[in-house]
N, C-alpha and C positions, 0 to 999 in steps of 0.2 A: 309174807308181809314182815317188814323189819320192825324192830322194837319201837323205833321212833314213830313210824307211821301208825302202828297200833295204838301207841299212847296218844298221838294226836287225834286219831279217830275216837278214842275213848273220851278224851276231854272235850272235843268239839261237839259231841253229841249230848253233853250234859248241860249245855247252855240254852239250847233251843228245842222246843217240842217238835215232833215230826210234822205236825201241821204247819208250824212256822217255817220249817225247811221247805215244805211243799209250796207255801205262799211265796217264799223267796225265789224258788225255782220258776214259778209262773211269772213273777215280776221280772226276773232276769230275761226270760224268753220274750216277754212283751217289750222290754227295753230294746232288745235286739231287733225285733220286728218293727218297732217304731223308728229305729235309726237306720233301717235298711235303705240307704240312699242310692246304692249302686248294685250291680248284679252280684258281685262277690259278697257283699254284706247281706243281700237278700238270700243267697244260697246258704250262708252260714246261719242266718236266723231261722230259715225254714228247716234246716238240719237239726238245730237245737229244739225246735218245736216238735219235730218228728220223734226225736230221742225222748223228750219228756213224755209225750203221749204214749209212746211205745212202752216205756217203763211203767207208766200208770196202768195201761191196759193189761200188761203182763201180771202186775200185782193184783189187779181186780179179778182176773180170771183164775187165780190160784184157788185151790180147794179150801185152804185155811184162811181165806180172806174174811175178816170179821164184818164186812159191810152187808146190809140186808140185800136180798136178791133184786129188789126193785131198783135200788141205787146202783148196784153193780151193773145191771142191764143198761141203765141210763148212761153211766160213765163209759161203757163199752161202745154204745151208739155214738155218743159225742166224740169220743176218741177216734173212732173209725172215720167219722166225718172230717175231723180236724186233720187226720193223717192223709186222707184222700185229697182234701183241699190243698194241703202243703205240697203233696206230690205234684198236683196239677199246676201249682204256682211256680215250680222250679224254673220252667222255661216258657212261661206264659205271662202276659201282662195282667196278672190278677191283683186285685186290691188285697192287702194284708189285714185290713181293718176287721173283717169278720173273725179272723183267728185271734186278734187282740181282744175282741169283744167276748169270745168264748172263754179265753184265758182269764179275763177280768171277772166273768161270772164264776169261774172256779175259785178265784181269789176271794170273792165275796162269800161264796159258799163255805170255803175252808175257814174263813175268819168268823163267820156266824155260827159255825158248829164247834166252836171252842168249848172246852169243858164248862158245864154249868154248875155253879155252886150248889151244894146240897140244900134242899128246901125250895129251890126255884124250878118252876116247870120249864122244860125245854120249849123253845119257840118253833122248832121245826116239826113237821108232821112225823107221826110215829113210824111211818114206812121208811123214813130216812134216818131214824135214830140208830146209833150203833151201841151195842152192849159193851164193846171194848173201846178203850181210848187210843188204841193203836191206829196209825194211819195206814192207808193202802200201800204207799210207797215204802213204808218201813218193812214190809214183808219181802220186798225184792232183795234188799241188802246190798 
């Protein structure tokens, strides 16, 4: 890695939290899926969705993933479904809306699990609360 790229990476990471980056990634993929008006755009959007869910799945499966086991299992199941659906949609006339809906659910979940100020009870169930503030994609690097 060159000095310039390492400095860019160092600086770019200081402005957004890892959850914000994940939300941006899901929004970007959803924009691609929504705008897939021809076969070429559809293939590019599905490839981006596969890449996003592959990265997320790899990070969730890591031994040092800070997420609770229940959440990890759920994310792996959702990711597996999303990747299977994406693969099936490459050359079939499948509606992309189910993928967009799942990604929107991820966006909502990431946005709602933002750090809670001290003294305020978290709104999510304890099975899904994380002891660390690191995101799952942050582990992949």
